[in-house]
C-alpha positions in Angstrom: 4.3 5.7 -21.4 3.7 2.0 -20.7 -0.3 2.1 -20.6 -0.4 3.9 -23.7 2.1 1.6 -25.6 1.0 -1.8 -24.2 -2.4 -3.7 -24.6 -4.7 -4.5 -21.8 -3.8 -7.7 -22.0 -0.3 -7.6 -21.0 -1.4 -5.7 -18.2 -3.8 -8.0 -17.1 -0.8 -11.2 -17.7 1.3 -9.4 -15.0 -1.7 -8.3 -13.1 -2.6 -12.2 -12.5 1.3 -12.7 -11.4 0.9 -9.6 -8.9 -1.4 -11.8 -6.7 1.0 -14.3 -6.2 4.2 -12.6 -5.5 2.3 -10.5 -2.7 1.3 -13.7 -0.9 5.4 -14.7 -1.6 6.3 -11.4 -0.1 4.3 -12.1 3.2 5.6 -15.6 3.7 9.2 -14.0 3.3 9.2 -11.6 5.6 6.8 -13.6 8.0 6.0 -10.3 10.2 9.6 -10.2 11.8 9.8 -6.8 10.6 6.9 -5.6 12.7 8.4 -7.8 15.4 11.5 -5.6 15.2 10.3 -2.2 14.7 8.6 -3.1 18.5 11.6 -4.3 20.0 13.1 -1.5 21.6 16.7 -2.2 21.0 17.5 -5.1 18.6 20.8 -6.4 18.4 23.3 -6.7 15.3 22.5 -10.9 15.5 18.7 -10.2 15.5 18.9 -7.8 12.2 21.2 -10.6 11.1 19.1 -13.6 12.0 16.0 -12.1 10.3 18.0 -11.3 7.2 19.5 -14.7 6.8 15.9 -16.3 7.4 14.4 -13.9 4.9 16.6 -14.9 2.0 16.5 -18.7 2.9 12.6 -18.4 2.6 12.5 -16.2 -0.6 14.5 -19.1 -2.2 12.4 -21.8 -1.5 9.2 -19.9 -2.4 10.9 -18.9 -5.6 11.8 -22.7 -6.4 8.3 -23.7 -5.3 6.3 -20.9 -7.5 8.8 -21.8 -10.4 7.4 -25.3 -10.4 3.8 -24.3 -9.9 4.2 -21.3 -13.0 2.0 -24.2 -15.4 -0.4 -24.5 -12.3 -0.9 -20.8 -12.4 -1.5 -20.0 -15.8 -4.1 -23.0 -15.7 -6.3 -21.1 -13.1 -6.3 -17.8 -15.7 -7.6 -19.3 -18.2 -5.3 -21.6 -19.2 -3.0 -18.8 -20.9 0.3 -20.2 -20.9 2.2 -16.9 -21.5 2.5 -16.8 -18.0 4.8 -19.4 -17.3 8.0 -17.7 -18.7 7.0 -14.7 -17.1 6.0 -15.9 -14.0 9.6 -17.8 -13.5 11.3 -14.3 -14.3 8.8 -11.9 -12.3 9.4 -13.9 -9.0 13.0 -13.0 -9.0 11.2 -9.9 -7.0 10.9 -12.1 -4.0 14.6 -12.9 -3.7 15.5 -8.9 -4.4 13.0 -7.9 -1.9 14.0 -9.8 0.6 17.7 -8.3 0.6 16.8 -5.0 1.4 13.8 -5.8 4.7 16.2 -5.6 6.7 18.2 -2.8 5.5 14.7 -0.7 5.4 14.1 -1.5 8.8 16.8 -0.1 10.3 16.4 2.9 8.7 12.4 3.2 9.7 14.0 2.1 13.5 15.7 5.1 13.2 13.1 7.5 12.0 15.6 7.9 8.9 13.4 7.7 5.7 15.6 9.6 3.4 17.4 7.0 2.1 14.4 4.8 1.5 13.2 7.3 -0.4 15.8 7.6 -2.2 16.1 4.0 -3.1 12.4 3.8 -4.3 13.3 6.9 -6.5 16.2 5.8 -8.1 14.7 2.1 -8.7 11.3 3.6 -10.1 13.6 5.7 -12.4 15.7 3.0 -13.9 12.5 0.5 -13.9 10.9 3.3 -16.1 13.9 3.4 -18.5 13.8 -0.6 -18.7 10.3 -0.6 -18.9 9.6 2.1 -21.5 12.9 1.1 -23.7 11.1 -3.0 -23.8 8.0 -1.5 -24.4 9.0 0.4 -27.5 11.2 -2.5 -28.8 8.1 -4.8 -29.0 8.4 -6.8 -25.7 4.8 -6.7 -24.7 4.0 -7.8 -20.7 8.3 -8.5 -20.7 8.3 -4.7 -20.7 6.3 -4.7 -17.0 8.4 -7.9 -15.5 11.7 -6.5 -16.3 10.4 -3.4 -14.9 9.9 -4.9 -11.8 13.0 -6.9 -11.5 15.0 -3.5 -12.1 12.8 -1.5 -9.5 13.7 -4.3 -7.1 17.6 -5.0 -7.6 18.0 -1.1 -7.8 16.3 -0.5 -4.4 18.2 -3.6 -2.8 21.5 -2.5 -4.6 21.2 1.5 -3.2 20.1 0.3 0.3 23.1 -2.1 0.6 25.8 0.5 -1.2 24.6 3.1 0.8 24.6 1.7 4.5 27.6 0.8 6.6 25.7 -1.9 8.2 26.9 -5.3 7.6 25.5 -8.5 8.9 27.3 -11.4 11.2 27.6 -14.7 9.8 25.6 -16.3 12.5 22.2 -17.1 12.6 20.4 -17.6 16.0 17.3 -19.6 16.7 17.3 -17.9 20.1 16.9 -14.5 18.3 14.5 -16.1 16.2 12.1 -17.6 18.3 12.0 -14.3 20.5 10.1 -12.6 17.4 7.8 -15.6 16.7 5.1 -14.4 18.9 4.4 -11.0 17.8 5.8 -12.2 14.2 3.6 -14.8 13.5 0.5 -13.0 14.7 1.4 -10.0 12.4 1.9 -12.6 9.3 -1.3 -14.0 10.1 -3.0 -10.8 10.1 -0.8 -9.2 7.0 -1.8 -12.8 5.4 -5.5 -12.1 5.6 -5.4 -8.9 4.9 -3.2 -9.4 1.5 -5.9 -12.5 0.7 -8.6 -10.2 0.7 -7.1 -7.3 -1.4 -5.6 -9.6 -3.8 -8.5 -12.1 -4.2 -10.6 -9.9 -6.4 -7.9 -10.1 -9.1 -7.5 -13.9 -8.2 -11.1 -14.3 -9.1 -11.7 -11.6 -11.8 -9.1 -13.2 -13.6 -11.0 -16.3 -13.6 -14.5 -15.6 -13.7 -14.5 -12.3 -16.2 -11.5 -12.2 -18.3 -7.9 -11.0 -18.6 -9.4 -8.1 -20.1 -11.3 -6.9 -17.1 -8.6 -7.8 -14.7 -6.4 -5.4 -16.7 -8.7 -2.5 -16.2 -9.0 -3.7 -12.3 -5.4 -3.9 -11.9 -4.6 -0.1 -13.5 -7.2 1.5 -11.3 -5.9 -1.0 -8.1 -2.4 -0.3 -9.1 -2.8 3.6 -9.1 -4.6 3.6 -6.2 -2.5 1.4 -4.3 0.4 3.9 -5.3 -1.0 6.6 -3.0 -2.9 4.4 0.2 0.4 2.1 0.5 2.9 4.9 0.4 0.9 6.7 3.2 0.2 3.7 5.0 3.8 2.5 5.0 4.8 5.8 6.5 2.1 5.9 9.1 3.0 1.9 10.0 6.6 1.9 10.1 7.2 5.4 11.2 5.1 5.8 13.8 5.8 2.3 15.7 9.2 3.1 17.3 8.1 6.5 19.4 5.0 4.9 20.0 6.8 1.5 21.8 9.3 4.2 23.8 6.5 6.1 25.6 3.9 2.4 25.6 4.4 2.4 29.7 3.4 6.0 30.1 -0.4 6.4 29.4 -0.6 10.0 29.4 2.2 10.6 27.2 0.9 7.6 24.6 -2.5 8.8 24.9 -1.0 12.6 23.5 1.1 10.7 20.9 -1.9 9.1 19.7 -4.0 12.5 19.2 -1.0 14.1 17.5 -0.5 11.2 14.9 -4.3 11.1 14.4 -4.0 14.8 13.1 -0.7 14.5 11.5 -2.3 11.2 9.6 -5.4 13.4 8.9 -4.0 16.7 7.8 -2.1 14.2 4.9 -4.6 11.5 4.5 -8.0 13.6 3.1 -7.1 16.0 1.1 -4.4 13.9 -0.9 -7.0 10.6 -1.4 -10.5 12.9 -1.5 -8.0 15.3 -4.2 -7.3 12.4 -5.9 -10.9 10.9 -6.3 -11.9 14.9 -7.7 -9.2 14.8 -10.3 -9.3 11.1 -11.5 -10.7 11.6 -14.9 -8.5 14.2 -16.4 -5.8 12.5 -14.6 -6.4 9.0 -16.4 -6.8 11.2 -19.6 -3.6 13.4 -19.3 -1.1 10.4 -18.8 -2.9 7.5 -20.4 -5.2 9.0 -23.1 -8.9 7.4 -23.0 -8.1 3.8 -23.5 -8.3 3.2 -19.5 -11.7 5.0 -19.0 -13.1 1.6 -17.4 -10.9 1.6 -14.6 -11.5 5.3 -13.5 -14.8 4.7 -11.6 -12.6 1.7 -10.2 -9.9 3.6 -8.9 -12.4 6.2 -7.3 -14.0 3.4 -5.2 -10.6 2.0 -4.5 -9.1 5.3 -3.3 -12.3 6.1 -1.1 -11.7 2.2 0.6 -8.0 3.2 1.0 -8.9 6.1 3.8 -10.5 3.3 5.7 -6.9 1.3 5.1 -5.0 3.8 6.3 -6.9 4.5 9.4 -7.0 0.7 10.1 -3.2 0.4 9.3 -2.7 3.7 12.1 -4.8 1.7 14.6 -3.1 -1.4 14.2 0.5 1.2 15.0 -1.4 1.7 18.4 -1.9 -1.7 19.0 1.2 -3.2 17.9 3.2 -0.2 20.1 1.2 -1.6 23.3 1.9 -5.8 22.2 -1.6 -6.5 21.3 -0.5 -8.5 18.5 -3.4 -11.3 19.1 -6.0 -8.0 19.2 -4.3 -7.1 15.5 -5.5 -10.8 14.2 -8.9 -11.0 15.6 -9.9 -7.7 13.9 -8.4 -8.8 10.9 -10.4 -11.7 11.0 -13.2 -9.6 11.4 -12.4 -7.5 8.2 -11.9 -10.5 6.2 -15.1 -12.1 7.6 -17.2 -9.0 6.6 -14.9 -8.9 2.9 -16.0 -12.4 2.5 -19.4 -11.4 3.0 -19.7 -9.1 0.5 -18.0 -10.8 -1.9 -20.0 -13.5 -1.6 -23.3 -11.0 -1.9 -21.5 -9.3 -4.8 -19.8 -12.5 -6.6 -23.5 -13.1 -9.3 -22.9 -10.0 -10.4 -19.3 -10.0 -11.1 -19.5 -10.4 -14.9 -21.9 -8.1 -15.6 -20.9 -5.6 -18.5 -22.7 -2.8 -20.6 -21.2 -1.1 -23.6 -21.1 2.2 -21.5 -19.7 0.2 -18.6 -17.8 -2.9 -19.5 -16.6 -3.2 -15.9 -20.2 -2.8 -14.2 -19.8 -6.0 -12.3 -16.2 -5.1 -10.6 -17.9 -2.2 -9.9 -20.6 -3.4 -7.8 -17.8 -5.6 -6.1 -15.9 -2.8 -5.2 -18.8 -0.9 -3.5 -19.4 -4.0 -1.6 -16.0 -4.2 -0.5 -16.0 -0.5 0.6 -19.2 -1.0 2.7 -17.3 -3.8 4.6 -14.5 -1.4 5.0 -16.6 1.0 6.8 -18.1 -1.4 8.6 -15.3 -3.1 10.1 -13.5 0.4 10.5 -16.4 1.3 13.3 -15.0 -2.1 14.8 -11.5 -1.5 14.7 -12.0 1.9 16.2 -14.2 0.6 19.2 -11.4 -2.0 20.0 -8.8 1.1 19.9 -10.4 3.3 21.9 -10.9 0.5 24.7 -7.2 -0.6 24.6 -5.7 2.7 24.1 -7.8 5.0 26.5 -8.4 7.7 23.9 -12.1 8.7 23.7 -13.9 8.7 20.5 -14.3 12.2 21.1 -10.7 13.2 20.8 -10.4 11.0 17.9 -13.3 12.8 16.0 -11.8 16.2 17.3 -8.2 15.4 15.5 -10.0 14.3 12.4 -12.6 16.5 11.4 -11.2 19.9 11.0 -9.4 18.0 7.8 -12.4 16.4 6.3 -14.5 19.7 6.7 -11.5 21.8 5.0 -11.6 19.1 2.4 -14.7 19.0 1.5 -15.1 22.9 1.2 -11.9 23.2 -1.1 -12.6 20.2 -3.5 -15.7 22.1 -5.0 -13.9 25.2 -5.4 -10.9 23.1 -7.2 -13.3 21.5 -9.5 -15.2 24.2 -10.3 -11.5 26.3 -11.2 -10.5 23.3 -13.6 -13.7 23.3 -15.7 -13.2 26.7 -17.5 -10.4 24.4 -19.2 -10.6 22.0 -21.5 -7.0 20.7 -21.8 -6.3 17.8 -19.0 -3.1 19.3 -18.0 -4.2 22.6 -17.4 -7.3 21.2 -15.7 -4.6 19.3 -13.2 -2.4 22.1 -12.9 -5.0 25.2 -11.8 -7.3 22.5 -9.5 -4.2 21.2 -7.6 -2.4 24.5 -7.6 -5.5 26.1 -6.2 -6.5 23.5 -3.7 -2.9 23.2 -2.3 -2.7 27.0 -1.9 -6.2 27.3 -0.1 -5.7 24.2 2.1 -1.9 25.3 3.1 -3.1 28.9 3.5 -6.0 28.0 5.4 -4.1 26.3 7.6 -1.3 28.9 8.1 -4.3 31.4 9.1 -5.6 28.8 11.6 -2.0 28.5 12.8 -2.1 24.6 12.4 0.6 22.8 14.5 0.2 19.5 12.6 1.2 21.6 9.2 4.2 22.9 11.2 5.2 19.5 12.0 4.5 17.6 8.5 6.8 20.4 6.6 9.4 19.7 9.4 8.9 15.9 8.9 9.3 16.2 5.3 12.6 18.1 5.5 13.8 14.8 7.5 13.3 16.3 11.0 12.1 14.1 13.7 8.6 15.8 15.2 7.6 12.7 17.5 
């Protein structure tokens, strides 16, 4: 609805602000949520200390960004519409800070249902607010208040549904105990986010707000799938891995199981989305956002390596190798920076057929960098976990092969229909049916585990 009603400029303006919000969110957390997940038995004081720290930092960062709003507008071609939008949009930092510890506690307990419920309710009410404001003619403000509503509702649901309440104390000793691993994870996440968001930062300055809007749409919808998978695989798997970190054999067995679990979901989900990208965008948004489709597809392909790298970080985090995670992030970002430098001169290229040709070249360069750094990450994980290359390949290959077999069948069946909704319904239903049926015939234990996990059972 919003993509159909609002202009490309509206999305471009909010896309510019999301760059700064992403960095603000990282600084608010400071890596302590990772440290809480890695610790076997955090105390109530530990959780309370991190909560008060998150809230205090969020208020400081919000104040800084409010003052800096005119400078932000100056970078994006002096568009002063960004100033009031920024000062409301960045309220999300404070609201999100209020929910970090509550989410962490649920993830620690492997209870993702209430997290999912808070997300669902937040997205629903945020959609209502955004659509109402868009139809009322508020433009970019619809997207801003949608984001604020989502953050506020998520925090409210997490607090009202939880019996946990913080103690009115702050412990520097507790905070320092998280500082080692937390600081390494924050630096790693900061670099990762820097080289995810730097493209929007550069596109908005070097190309145009409209080009930024096309990129933002492709990035937003690809990130929705990639980040959802990455969050589950990052947050949910660390506690069980940490519990067996001192038992090498059990740890290796769990790594293999998580590899299969991830591959079962990851490859059909992201490669399937790539295959149906055109009818998906046309059904949801019409043809206004066609330049975003190819960007969406490249970003999904890169997202496979993003999720796998997050997964590998789980294994290293559970073993306490925060320094290795940081060094791998430096390697990843170094490769991304080289690719950016090589593709930078082509960023402004465009043709009547492809107004985002330069951005497309940029993303192909980033995909190549992601592939190279995935190889480096895999080599480090093999060395430190003791799980061999053959086992990693054997764990993921069956699901890559099944996906490669099913996608052409899905596309062939969908080609008989001209209506985009019918293409999606037939293609997705057929692909899902074949995939589940094939794994049922093959007696896939991972499929049973995935279905049990969806029902809220602990399969690890």
